[in-house]
C-alpha positions in Angstrom: 0.1 -0.1 0.2 0.9 3.5 -0.5 0.8 6.2 2.2 1.4 9.9 1.7 0.8 12.9 4.3 0.6 16.6 4.1 0.3 19.5 6.7 1.9 19.8 10.0 4.6 17.7 12.4 1.9 16.2 14.0 0.2 15.1 10.6 3.6 13.4 10.0 3.7 11.7 13.2 0.3 10.3 12.7 1.6 9.0 9.0 4.8 7.2 10.9 2.2 5.7 13.2 -0.3 4.4 10.4 2.8 3.0 8.8 4.1 1.2 11.8 0.9 -0.1 12.9 0.0 -1.6 9.3 3.8 -2.9 9.1 3.1 -4.5 12.3 -0.1 -6.1 11.0 1.7 -7.4 8.0 0.9 -5.1 5.2 3.8 -4.1 3.0 4.6 -0.9 2.4 4.9 0.7 -1.1 7.7 3.1 -2.4 5.4 4.7 -4.8 1.6 5.3 -5.5 1.8 3.3 -8.8 3.0 0.0 -6.9 0.5 0.2 -4.1 -2.6 -1.9 -4.3 -4.3 0.9 -1.7 -3.8 4.5 -1.2 -3.9 6.3 2.1 -3.6 9.9 2.2 -3.3 11.8 5.5 -4.7 15.2 5.1 -4.8 18.7 6.6 -7.3 21.2 6.6 -5.5 24.1 8.1 -5.8 26.5 5.0 -7.9 26.7 2.0 -4.8 26.6 -0.1 -3.8 23.0 1.5 -7.2 22.0 1.2 -7.1 22.8 -2.7 -4.2 20.5 -2.9 -6.1 17.9 -0.6 -8.9 18.0 -2.9 -6.5 17.6 -6.1 -4.8 14.5 -4.6 -8.2 13.0 -3.4 -9.6 13.2 -6.8 -6.4 11.7 -8.5 -6.0 8.7 -6.0 -9.9 8.0 -6.6 -9.5 8.0 -10.3 -7.0 4.8 -10.0 -9.6 2.6 -9.0 -7.5 1.5 -5.9 -9.1 1.3 -2.5 -8.6 4.9 -0.7 -8.5 5.5 2.7 -8.5 9.4 3.7 -7.3 10.2 7.2 -6.1 13.2 9.3 -8.0 16.2 9.7 -10.1 16.8 6.5 -12.6 13.9 7.1 -13.1 14.9 10.6 -13.4 18.5 10.2 -15.4 18.6 6.8 -17.0 15.0 6.4 -19.7 16.1 4.0 -17.0 17.5 1.4 -14.8 14.8 1.6 -17.3 12.1 0.7 -18.6 14.2 -2.2 -15.2 13.9 -3.6 -14.7 10.0 -3.0 -18.2 8.3 -1.8 -16.5 5.0 -1.6 -13.4 5.9 0.4 -12.9 4.8 3.9 -12.4 7.6 6.6 -10.0 7.8 9.7 -10.0 10.8 12.0 -6.8 11.8 13.7 -7.6 10.5 17.0 -8.8 6.9 15.7 -5.7 5.6 14.1 -5.6 2.7 16.2 -8.5 1.4 13.8 -5.8 1.5 11.1 -5.4 -2.4 10.2 -9.4 -2.9 10.6 -10.1 0.1 8.1 -7.7 -1.2 5.4 -8.6 -4.8 6.0 -12.2 -3.6 5.2 -11.1 -1.5 2.3 -9.1 -4.5 0.7 -12.3 -6.7 1.1 -14.3 -4.4 -1.0 -16.2 -2.6 2.4 -16.2 0.7 3.3 -15.2 1.8 7.0 -15.6 5.2 8.5 -13.8 5.6 11.8 -14.0 9.7 12.8 -14.8 9.0 16.6 -12.3 9.5 19.0 -10.6 6.4 20.6 -8.9 6.2 24.3 -5.7 5.4 22.6 -2.5 7.8 23.8 -0.7 8.2 20.4 3.0 7.5 22.3 4.9 4.4 22.0 3.0 3.1 19.0 4.9 1.4 16.4 6.1 3.7 13.8 8.3 3.8 10.4 10.1 7.3 10.5 10.0 9.3 7.8 13.3 10.9 8.2 15.3 8.1 9.9 17.3 10.5 12.2 14.3 12.8 13.4 11.8 11.4 16.3 8.4 13.3 15.8 7.0 12.7 19.2 3.4 14.0 19.8 3.0 15.2 23.5 -0.8 15.9 23.3 -3.8 16.0 21.1 -6.1 18.9 21.1 -6.0 22.2 22.8 -7.6 24.6 25.0 -8.2 27.6 22.5 -11.3 28.7 20.8 -9.9 30.6 17.9 -12.3 32.0 15.7 -10.4 31.1 12.3 -9.2 27.5 13.2 -10.8 24.1 11.9 -8.0 22.1 13.6 -9.9 22.4 17.0 -12.9 20.9 15.1 -10.9 17.9 14.3 -8.5 17.2 17.1 -11.0 18.5 20.0 -10.0 19.3 23.7 -6.6 19.0 25.3 -5.4 15.4 26.2 -1.8 15.5 27.4 0.5 12.4 27.6 2.1 11.7 30.7 6.0 12.6 30.8 6.9 9.1 31.7 5.4 7.9 28.5 7.2 10.6 26.4 10.7 10.0 28.0 10.3 6.4 27.1 9.3 7.2 23.6 12.3 9.6 23.4 14.6 7.1 24.7 13.6 4.3 22.3 14.1 6.7 19.5 17.6 7.9 20.7 18.8 4.7 20.9 17.4 3.7 17.3 19.6 6.4 16.1 17.5 9.6 16.1 19.6 12.8 16.5 16.7 15.2 16.6 13.8 15.0 18.5 10.5 16.9 17.7 8.0 17.4 20.5 5.1 18.4 19.0 1.0 18.9 19.1 -1.8 21.4 18.4 -0.4 23.8 20.9 2.8 22.8 23.3 2.3 25.9 25.2 -0.9 24.3 27.1 0.7 20.9 27.3 0.1 19.3 30.9 -2.7 21.8 32.0 -5.0 18.8 32.2 -2.7 16.5 34.0 -1.1 19.0 36.3 2.3 19.6 34.8 3.7 22.0 32.1 6.0 22.2 28.9 8.8 23.4 31.3 8.5 20.3 33.5 8.6 18.1 30.5 11.7 19.9 29.0 13.4 19.2 32.4 12.5 15.6 31.9 14.2 15.8 28.4 17.5 16.7 29.9 17.8 13.9 32.1 17.8 11.5 29.1 21.1 9.7 28.1 22.1 10.3 24.2 23.3 12.4 21.7 20.5 14.3 20.5 18.7 17.8 20.3 15.0 18.5 20.9 13.0 21.2 18.9 9.7 22.1 20.9 6.9 22.5 18.4 4.3 25.3 18.0 3.0 27.0 21.2 0.6 29.9 21.4 1.7 33.2 23.3 -1.0 33.4 25.9 0.6 30.3 27.7 3.9 32.0 28.0 3.5 34.5 31.1 2.6 31.7 33.4 6.4 29.4 32.8 8.7 32.3 30.9 11.2 32.2 33.8 11.1 28.3 34.0 11.5 28.2 29.8 14.2 30.8 29.6 15.9 28.7 32.2 15.6 25.4 30.7 16.8 26.7 27.2 20.0 28.7 28.5 21.7 25.9 30.4 20.1 22.7 28.6 22.0 22.6 25.4 19.8 19.5 24.1 17.4 22.3 23.4 17.6 23.9 20.0 17.3 27.6 20.6 14.2 27.8 18.6 10.7 28.6 19.2 7.6 28.8 17.0 5.2 31.1 18.5 2.2 32.5 16.3 1.2 35.8 17.1 -1.2 36.2 14.1 -1.7 39.9 14.4 -0.1 43.2 15.9 -3.6 44.7 16.4 -5.5 44.2 19.7 -8.9 44.6 18.3 -7.9 41.9 15.5 -6.7 39.6 18.0 -10.1 39.7 20.0 -11.9 39.2 17.0 -9.9 36.0 16.5 -10.5 35.0 20.1 -6.6 34.4 20.5 -6.5 35.2 24.3 -3.5 36.7 24.1 -2.3 40.7 23.5 0.7 41.8 21.2 2.5 42.5 24.2 2.4 39.2 25.6 4.2 38.3 22.3 6.6 41.2 22.7 7.3 40.4 26.3 8.5 36.8 25.6 10.4 37.9 22.7 12.3 40.1 24.8 13.0 37.9 27.8 14.1 35.4 25.3 16.5 37.5 23.5 17.7 39.3 26.5 19.3 35.9 27.8 20.0 34.3 24.4 20.3 37.0 21.9 21.1 34.6 18.9 17.6 32.8 20.0 15.6 32.0 17.0 12.1 32.9 17.0 9.4 32.0 14.3 5.9 33.4 14.0 2.9 33.1 12.2 0.7 36.3 10.7 -2.8 36.2 9.1 -3.4 38.9 6.5 -6.8 40.1 5.8 -8.6 38.9 8.6 -12.1 40.1 8.3 -12.6 43.8 9.2 -8.9 44.2 9.4 -8.2 47.8 8.2 -4.9 49.3 7.2 -4.4 50.8 10.7 -5.0 47.0 11.9 -2.2 46.0 9.4 0.4 48.7 10.3 0.4 47.7 13.9 1.3 43.9 12.7 4.1 45.8 10.8 5.3 47.6 13.7 5.2 44.6 16.0 7.3 42.4 13.5 9.9 45.5 13.1 10.4 45.7 16.8 10.4 42.1 17.7 12.3 40.9 14.5 11.4 37.3 14.2 13.5 35.0 12.2 10.7 33.3 10.6 7.4 34.4 9.5 4.8 32.5 8.1 2.1 34.7 6.6 -1.3 33.4 5.5 -3.9 35.3 3.6 -7.3 34.8 5.6 -9.6 32.2 4.2 -12.6 30.9 5.8 -12.7 27.5 6.8 -16.2 25.9 7.0 -17.5 25.3 10.3 -15.5 28.2 12.0 -16.9 31.2 13.6 -15.0 33.7 11.5 -16.4 32.0 8.6 -20.0 33.8 9.6 -18.3 37.2 10.0 -19.3 39.8 7.6 -17.0 42.9 6.3 -14.5 40.5 4.8 -11.8 42.0 3.3 -11.0 42.0 -0.6 -8.5 39.6 -2.2 -6.9 42.4 -3.8 -6.4 44.1 -0.6 -5.4 41.2 1.3 -2.9 40.1 -1.6 -1.2 43.7 -1.6 -1.0 43.6 2.1 0.6 40.2 1.9 3.2 41.4 -0.7 4.2 44.4 1.7 4.5 42.1 4.6 6.5 39.8 2.3 9.2 42.3 1.5 9.5 43.6 5.4 9.9 40.2 6.6 12.3 38.8 4.3 14.4 41.9 5.1 14.3 41.1 8.7 15.2 37.5 8.2 18.3 38.7 6.1 19.4 41.0 9.1 19.1 38.3 11.4 20.8 35.9 9.4 23.5 38.3 8.6 24.8 38.1 12.3 25.8 34.6 11.7 28.3 35.4 9.4 31.8 33.9 10.1 30.0 31.9 13.0 31.7 28.6 13.1 30.6 25.4 15.0 28.8 22.2 14.8 25.7 21.1 12.7 23.6 18.3 12.6 23.1 16.9 9.1 19.5 16.3 8.6 18.7 16.7 4.7 20.5 15.1 2.0 19.2 15.8 -1.5 19.6 18.7 -4.2 21.5 20.5 -1.3 23.0 19.3 1.7 21.5 20.8 5.0 22.4 20.8 8.8 21.1 22.7 11.7 23.2 24.5 14.2 22.4 25.1 18.0 19.5 27.6 17.0 18.2 25.7 14.5 19.2 27.4 11.7 19.3 25.9 8.5 23.0 25.6 7.2 23.5 24.5 3.5 26.8 23.2 2.7 28.9 24.4 -0.3 31.0 21.4 -1.7 30.4 19.0 0.8 32.2 16.2 1.8 31.6 12.7 0.1 29.7 9.9 1.9 27.8 12.4 4.5 25.1 10.3 6.3 21.9 11.5 7.9 22.4 12.7 11.6 26.1 13.0 11.2 27.8 16.0 13.3 30.4 18.2 11.1 32.2 21.3 11.8 31.4 24.4 9.4 31.7 28.0 8.7 29.4 30.3 7.6 30.6 32.4 4.5 27.3 33.9 3.4 23.5 34.1 4.0 20.2 35.0 2.8 16.8 35.6 3.9 16.3 31.7 4.1 19.4 30.3 5.3 22.9 30.3 6.1 25.5 29.1 3.7 28.9 27.5 5.0 32.0 25.2 4.0 33.1 22.4 5.9 36.1 22.7 8.4 38.4 19.9 8.2 
C-alpha cells in the first residue's frame, strides 16, 4: 500500500504511526503510489490552499480505481465535503489511528469503514516507521484549549489531552537508542501541554535533559497566551540545557489588539513582545518563528500597520504568512465585512518584503560563525542545523555524509532563508 501525508509535524507523526501499525499487522509498504494496491492519504485542513491540494490529490487517487483511505483532519472537520469527492473511500480521524488495520482490511475486502470517533489510545509508544530516520517526531498531546475563530483544527482534534511525561520520555529513549539525532516534540499547541494533568511544558523539558544520548530537541508550536505563566522556567531550561535547539514557534497572528480579540486568540501583542524580549535578553541568537494572518475580516490599514510595527520591533527570524481564508464550520466564516482578495494580496506582498528583510538582517549576524551542525537533509542540497535550528546549506559538502552526522562548518554567506557554509576539516 502507498501512504502520503501533508501538513504539520503532528500529521507527519500520524502517518509514521499509521505506517508502523500497518507494517506490524503484516502489510507491505509501497515506495510509490503506482506500486501500491491501496492508497492512504493523511490530510490537513488548516488553510484553503492546503485543502485545494488535498482535493486535487483525493480526486487523483480516486481515479486510480484502487481502494482509498482518507485520514487526518479533513474528514473529521468536513466529512460531507470529503465524501462528495470520494463516496467509496474509507475515513479515519486523527484520533482513531488505532483502527488503521481494521480500516485497511475492510477496504481490501471491498467494504467501506468510517472511523471518525476519538478513541482512548494515547498516540505515544505506538509502532512507527520514520519519514526521516534521524528525526523522531513525538506527539506530546492531542487537541488544545483555545477557541480561535479561524481555526478548523479544533473541530478535528477537540479538547486538550496531554500524554504523561514518563511515557514521552520512554518514547524518546527508544528513538534516541535507534539512532535519532533530532527529537521534535509536537502537538496542536505545546504551550498548554500538561494543564489537564497537573504539569507543564517546562517540566517536560527538564525531563528531556535527563535522557542519555547524543540528540537535540525542537519544541513545536506554542501559543503566546500560555507563555507568561512559565516564561522564567522556559528561559532557564533553554539557557542551561544545550540539548534544546534555541528555537521557538510562537504564532502571534496579528499586531492589532482589536483583531486579536476578534480572533479569540487569548493573548495580546504585548504578551508576544514581552516573551521575545525575555528570550532574547538571555539568548540574543534565539530563533523566533511566528505566524501572521493577513486580511482577517474587518482588518483595517491601521490594524495592518500595527502588525508591521510589532514585527519590526520583535524581528522574528521566520514569519509564516497566510492570507485569511474562511474555513467551514468556524466562527469567523460567518463574519461580515470581509477584506477583498486584492487588498489581502497587496498587504501580503508588503509584509513579505519586510519579513524577508528582517530575516536577512537576522541571518547576517551569523556570518563567520563556525561550529557544529547536524546533517538532517541530503538531496539536491546538503543541509544541517546549528544549535539555534538555523538551516545551514553546505557548499561542496564532503563525500559519503550520512543523515544525523555532526560536522564542523563555517558560515561565509547568508540569505533570507538560510546560512551558507563550508566544511571545516
